[in-house]
C-alpha positions as CSV (number, residue, x, y, z in Angstrom):
1,M,-12.5,3.3,12.4
2,N,-10.7,5.9,10.4
3,T,-7.8,6.1,12.8
4,W,-4.7,4.1,13.3
5,G,-1.6,4.0,15.6
6,N,-0.7,4.8,19.3
7,N,2.4,6.8,19.0
8,I,2.2,7.9,15.3
9,R,-1.5,8.4,14.8
10,L,-3.2,8.7,11.5
11,A,-6.7,9.9,10.8
12,I,-7.7,9.6,7.1
13,F,-10.8,11.3,5.6
14,G,-12.4,12.1,2.4
15,E,-14.4,10.5,-0.5
16,S,-13.3,9.7,-4.1
17,H,-15.6,12.3,-5.7
18,G,-15.8,14.7,-2.8
19,P,-13.9,18.0,-2.7
20,A,-10.7,16.4,-1.3
21,V,-9.1,13.5,0.5
22,G,-6.6,13.9,3.3
23,I,-4.9,12.8,6.4
24,V,-3.9,14.0,9.9
25,I,-0.5,12.8,11.2
26,D,-0.2,13.3,15.1
27,G,2.8,12.4,17.1
28,L,5.7,13.6,14.8
29,P,8.3,15.2,16.9
30,A,9.1,19.0,16.1
31,G,12.0,19.9,14.0
32,M,11.9,17.0,11.4
33,I,13.0,18.3,8.0
34,I,10.6,17.2,5.2
35,N,12.0,17.2,1.6
36,M,8.9,18.1,-0.4
37,D,10.5,17.3,-3.7
38,N,11.4,13.8,-2.6
39,L,7.8,13.5,-1.3
40,S,6.3,14.6,-4.5
41,S,8.3,12.2,-6.4
42,F,7.2,9.3,-4.1
43,M,3.5,10.3,-4.5
44,A,3.9,10.6,-8.3
45,R,4.3,6.8,-8.4
46,R,0.8,6.4,-7.3
47,R,-0.7,9.2,-9.3
48,P,-3.3,8.0,-12.0
49,G,-3.3,9.0,-15.7
50,Q,0.3,8.4,-16.4
51,N,0.4,5.4,-18.5
52,P,-1.7,2.8,-20.3
53,F,-1.8,0.6,-17.2
54,S,-3.5,3.0,-14.9
55,S,-6.8,4.8,-14.7
56,G,-7.4,7.8,-17.1
57,R,-8.4,9.9,-14.2
58,R,-5.9,12.8,-14.1
59,E,-5.1,14.3,-10.6
60,A,-2.2,16.5,-9.9
61,D,-2.1,15.0,-6.2
62,R,-0.3,18.0,-4.9
63,P,-0.4,17.9,-1.1
64,A,-1.7,21.1,0.5
65,I,-0.4,21.2,4.1
66,V,-2.6,23.2,6.4
67,S,-0.9,22.6,9.7
68,G,2.2,21.0,11.3
69,L,4.9,22.2,8.9
70,L,6.8,25.6,9.0
71,D,9.7,26.4,6.6
72,G,10.2,22.7,5.8
73,R,10.2,21.5,9.4
74,T,7.6,19.8,11.6
75,T,6.4,22.0,14.3
76,G,5.1,19.3,16.6
77,A,1.4,20.1,15.9
78,P,-0.7,17.6,14.0
79,L,0.3,17.6,10.5
80,C,-2.8,17.9,8.2
81,C,-2.7,17.4,4.4
82,L,-5.4,17.8,1.9
83,I,-5.2,16.4,-1.6
84,Y,-8.0,18.0,-3.8
85,N,-10.0,16.0,-6.3
86,N,-10.1,17.9,-9.6
87,D,-11.0,15.3,-12.3
88,T,-14.1,13.5,-10.9
89,R,-16.8,12.2,-13.5
90,S,-19.7,11.3,-11.1
91,S,-22.0,10.8,-14.1
92,D,-20.1,7.6,-14.8
93,Y,-21.8,5.9,-11.8
94,D,-25.3,4.6,-11.6
95,P,-27.1,3.2,-8.4
96,K,-26.5,-0.4,-9.3
97,L,-24.1,-2.2,-6.9
98,R,-20.8,-3.0,-8.5
99,P,-19.7,-6.6,-7.9
100,G,-16.4,-6.9,-6.1
101,H,-16.6,-3.4,-4.6
102,A,-17.7,-2.3,-1.2
103,D,-20.9,-0.9,-2.5
104,W,-23.1,-3.7,-1.2
105,P,-21.8,-3.9,2.4
106,A,-21.5,-0.1,2.5
107,W,-25.1,0.2,1.4
108,L,-26.2,-2.1,4.1
109,K,-24.0,-0.6,6.9
110,F,-25.0,3.0,6.3
111,G,-28.6,2.5,5.2
112,G,-28.0,3.6,1.7
113,L,-26.5,6.9,2.6
114,A,-22.8,6.4,1.9
115,D,-21.5,8.3,-1.0
116,L,-20.4,5.5,-3.4
117,R,-19.5,7.6,-6.3
118,G,-16.1,6.1,-7.5
119,G,-16.1,4.0,-4.3
120,G,-16.5,6.9,-2.0
121,H,-14.6,6.5,1.4
122,F,-13.9,3.0,0.3
123,S,-12.0,4.0,-2.9
124,G,-8.3,3.4,-3.8
125,R,-8.2,7.3,-4.0
126,L,-7.8,7.2,-0.2
127,T,-4.3,5.6,-0.7
128,A,-3.1,9.2,-1.9
129,P,-3.0,10.6,1.6
130,L,-1.7,7.2,3.0
131,V,1.3,7.5,0.5
132,F,1.8,11.2,1.6
133,A,2.2,10.0,5.2
134,G,4.3,7.0,4.3
135,G,6.5,9.3,2.2
136,I,7.3,11.3,5.4
137,A,7.8,8.0,7.4
138,K,10.3,7.0,4.7
139,Q,12.3,10.2,5.2
140,V,12.4,10.0,8.9
141,L,13.4,6.2,8.8
142,A,16.2,6.9,6.2
143,E,17.8,9.4,8.6
144,R,18.1,6.4,11.1
145,G,19.5,4.0,8.5
146,I,16.2,2.2,7.7
147,H,15.2,2.1,4.1
148,V,12.0,0.7,2.5
149,F,11.8,-0.6,-1.1
150,G,9.2,-2.3,-3.2
151,R,8.8,-4.3,-6.4
152,I,6.2,-6.1,-8.4
153,A,6.6,-9.9,-7.7
154,A,3.8,-11.1,-9.9
155,I,1.0,-9.9,-12.2
156,G,-1.7,-12.3,-13.6
157,G,0.3,-15.2,-12.6
158,I,3.4,-14.0,-14.4
159,E,6.2,-14.0,-11.8
160,D,9.3,-11.9,-11.5
161,R,12.4,-13.9,-10.8
162,P,13.4,-14.1,-7.0
163,Q,15.4,-11.3,-5.4
164,L,19.1,-11.9,-5.6
165,S,20.5,-9.2,-3.1
166,A,19.4,-6.3,-1.2
167,E,21.4,-4.0,-3.5
168,E,19.6,-5.3,-6.5
169,F,16.2,-4.6,-4.8
170,A,17.3,-1.1,-3.7
171,G,18.3,-0.6,-7.5
172,L,14.6,-0.6,-8.3
173,A,13.8,2.3,-6.2
174,G,11.6,4.9,-7.9
175,A,11.1,2.8,-11.0
176,A,7.7,3.3,-12.7
177,F,7.4,-0.6,-13.2
178,P,9.8,-2.1,-10.8
179,V,10.6,-5.7,-11.8
180,F,14.0,-7.4,-11.8
181,D,13.3,-9.5,-15.0
182,R,12.8,-7.2,-18.0
183,K,11.4,-10.1,-20.0
184,A,8.8,-10.8,-17.2
185,A,7.9,-7.0,-17.1
186,K,7.2,-7.1,-20.8
187,Q,4.9,-10.1,-20.3
188,M,3.2,-8.6,-17.4
189,Q,2.4,-5.3,-19.4
190,E,1.2,-7.3,-22.4
191,A,-1.1,-9.3,-20.2
192,I,-2.4,-6.1,-18.6
193,L,-3.2,-4.6,-22.0
194,A,-4.7,-7.9,-23.2
195,A,-7.1,-8.0,-20.2
196,Q,-8.0,-4.3,-20.7
197,A,-8.8,-5.0,-24.4
198,E,-11.3,-7.7,-23.2
199,G,-12.8,-5.3,-20.7
200,D,-11.3,-7.3,-17.9
201,S,-8.6,-6.8,-15.2
202,L,-5.7,-8.5,-13.5
203,G,-4.3,-8.8,-9.9
204,G,-0.9,-9.6,-8.6
205,I,1.5,-9.5,-5.8
206,G,3.5,-6.6,-4.4
207,E,6.7,-7.3,-2.3
208,V,8.2,-4.9,0.1
209,L,11.7,-5.0,1.7
210,A,13.0,-3.0,4.7
211,L,16.7,-2.8,5.3
212,G,18.5,-1.6,8.5
213,V,15.5,-2.6,10.8
214,P,17.0,-3.1,14.3
215,A,16.4,-6.3,16.2
216,G,13.7,-6.4,19.0
217,L,11.0,-4.2,17.6
218,G,7.4,-5.4,18.3
219,E,5.7,-6.9,21.4
220,P,4.7,-10.5,22.2
221,F,1.3,-11.7,21.0
222,F,-1.2,-8.9,20.3
223,G,1.5,-6.2,19.6
224,S,3.5,-8.4,17.3
225,A,5.3,-6.8,14.3
226,E,3.2,-8.9,11.9
227,S,0.0,-7.9,13.6
228,L,0.7,-4.2,13.3
229,I,2.1,-4.4,9.7
230,S,-0.8,-6.5,8.6
231,S,-3.4,-4.3,10.2
232,L,-2.3,-1.4,7.9
233,L,-1.6,-3.5,4.8
234,F,-5.2,-4.8,5.0
235,S,-6.4,-1.2,5.2
236,I,-5.3,-0.8,1.5
237,P,-8.3,-1.4,-0.9
238,A,-7.9,-4.7,-2.9
239,V,-5.2,-6.3,-0.5
240,K,-6.6,-9.8,0.3
241,G,-3.6,-11.6,1.6
242,V,-0.4,-10.9,3.5
243,E,2.7,-13.2,4.1
244,F,6.1,-12.7,5.6
245,G,9.3,-14.2,4.4
246,A,8.5,-17.5,2.6
247,G,5.0,-17.2,4.0
248,F,2.4,-19.8,3.0
249,A,5.2,-21.9,1.3
250,L,6.5,-22.7,4.7
251,A,3.5,-24.8,5.3
252,A,4.9,-27.5,2.9
253,W,8.4,-27.5,4.2
254,H,10.2,-29.5,6.9
255,G,11.4,-27.7,9.9
256,S,14.9,-28.3,9.0
257,A,14.4,-26.3,5.8
258,A,12.1,-23.5,7.3
259,N,14.5,-22.7,10.2
260,D,17.0,-20.0,9.6
261,P,20.5,-21.2,10.9
262,L,22.3,-18.8,13.2
263,F,25.9,-17.7,13.1
264,L,28.1,-15.0,14.4
265,E,29.3,-12.0,12.3
266,N,31.5,-9.3,13.9
267,G,30.2,-10.3,17.3
268,E,26.5,-10.0,16.2
269,V,24.1,-12.9,15.7
270,R,22.9,-13.2,12.2
271,S,21.0,-15.9,10.2
272,K,22.2,-17.7,7.1
273,S,18.8,-17.6,5.4
274,N,15.8,-15.4,6.1
275,H,12.7,-17.6,5.3
276,N,10.8,-16.1,8.3
277,G,11.1,-12.6,6.8
278,G,13.0,-10.8,9.5
279,I,10.4,-11.6,12.2
280,L,10.3,-14.3,14.9
281,G,7.9,-14.4,17.9
282,G,6.5,-11.1,16.8
283,L,9.8,-9.4,17.1
284,T,12.3,-8.2,14.5
285,T,15.4,-10.1,14.2
286,G,17.6,-7.5,12.5
287,M,17.6,-9.4,9.2
288,P,15.8,-7.6,6.2
289,L,12.0,-7.4,6.8
290,L,10.3,-9.0,3.8
291,V,6.5,-8.8,3.3
292,R,4.2,-9.7,0.3
293,A,0.7,-8.6,-0.3
294,A,-1.7,-10.3,-2.6
295,I,-3.9,-7.6,-4.6
296,K,-7.0,-8.7,-6.3
297,P,-8.1,-7.8,-9.8
298,T,-9.6,-4.4,-10.1
299,P,-13.3,-4.9,-9.8
300,S,-14.4,-2.1,-12.1
301,I,-14.5,-3.9,-15.5
302,S,-16.6,-3.2,-18.6
303,K,-17.6,-6.8,-19.1
304,E,-21.3,-7.4,-18.4
305,Q,-21.9,-8.5,-14.8
306,H,-25.0,-9.6,-12.8
307,T,-26.0,-7.4,-9.9
308,V,-28.8,-5.5,-8.1
309,N,-30.3,-2.1,-8.3
310,P,-30.7,-1.4,-4.6
311,L,-33.2,1.6,-5.2
312,A,-35.6,-0.5,-7.1
313,M,-34.6,-3.8,-5.4
314,K,-34.5,-5.6,-8.6
315,E,-31.8,-7.8,-10.2
316,S,-30.1,-6.3,-13.2
317,T,-26.9,-6.3,-15.4
318,L,-24.1,-3.9,-15.3
319,N,-21.4,-2.7,-17.8
320,I,-19.2,-0.4,-15.9
321,V,-18.1,2.7,-17.7
322,G,-15.6,5.3,-16.8
323,R,-12.0,5.3,-16.1
324,H,-10.4,2.3,-14.1
325,D,-7.0,0.6,-13.7
326,P,-6.9,-2.6,-15.6
327,C,-4.2,-3.6,-13.0
328,I,-3.9,-1.7,-9.9
329,V,-0.6,-3.4,-8.7
330,P,1.8,-0.8,-10.0
331,R,0.1,2.0,-8.3
332,A,-0.6,0.0,-5.2
333,L,3.1,-0.7,-4.6
334,P,3.9,2.8,-3.2
335,A,0.9,2.4,-0.8
336,L,2.5,-1.0,0.4
337,E,5.8,0.7,0.9
338,A,4.0,3.7,2.7
339,A,2.3,1.2,5.0
340,L,5.4,-0.7,6.0
341,A,7.3,2.6,6.6
342,L,4.5,3.9,8.8
343,C,4.5,0.6,10.8
344,L,8.2,0.7,11.2
345,L,8.0,4.3,12.5
346,E,5.4,3.3,15.0
347,L,7.4,0.2,16.0
348,C,10.5,2.3,16.6
349,S,8.5,4.8,18.7
350,N,7.3,1.9,20.8
351,G,10.8,0.4,21.2
352,Y,12.9,3.3,21.7
353,G,10.9,6.3,22.9
354,Q,10.5,9.2,20.5
355,V,11.9,8.9,17.1
């Protein structure tokens, strides 16, 4: 399915080397003011071709809004955005299946008819319209005191230091390479360039924090906040794992360490720690919501790989040419922020009526 959501509904479309990619956002109330300059700045963080750590493909990624917005305000109609593809090089792609990509299962599912140039509909190019929608969601949430931030937690096994405060996290907003520890950032960048020089790639971990999230968002069991957030995060190409708070590390702890002790602050219940990431029983607790996503190494590498030519049904070797990210983590981070913002907008709509 290419649709998501109940109250805020998304329909994403397009292919990497088609005329355009785009998204339809339905359910936005009329009268919301959209700051296009802020939206463009957010989208620019995902745009390719800006530094040595990203693909050389150069796309302006200027959103063309064809419905739902008039004089900077939402009209209540479905908001439709097109993002045109202007720098495709389809000749870089041959019919061989690329290991690590969706080429193989897409070939099987659609009987060899799917457009697989640049990954087609399965490409990271589809995160451009997702970031557009998430940028709108971030603006709507900010008006209600909810703010979403992201950082690079690790690349190639090189870890940033732990977060010290929400203010420090927020201070990374808009940074091209958002990492707390400048020494770690330099090591990450050097590791990316080294992998690129070897014709290889690196993966990493993106971490996203939401502040100001009210308590009680989400539903028990199948409508849990974790379920909803995970569903959209896993829709981002290359995301292979999601955890909240301390996540998988909790499996090695005692309950006495994993539990977040409660106390009263100005008449409100708070917790002294936040190992559960701001969600318990599928409901938000009012503490900062913290989620991490594991992003696998970019599959398109120039090292020789063993594969199959499905047209001839023969085994073959492949050296991928063209323009590809040696590490997708920095450009994936705004997509993670967008996904969390969209989920929070959906959860607010469920919990409190129209946002």
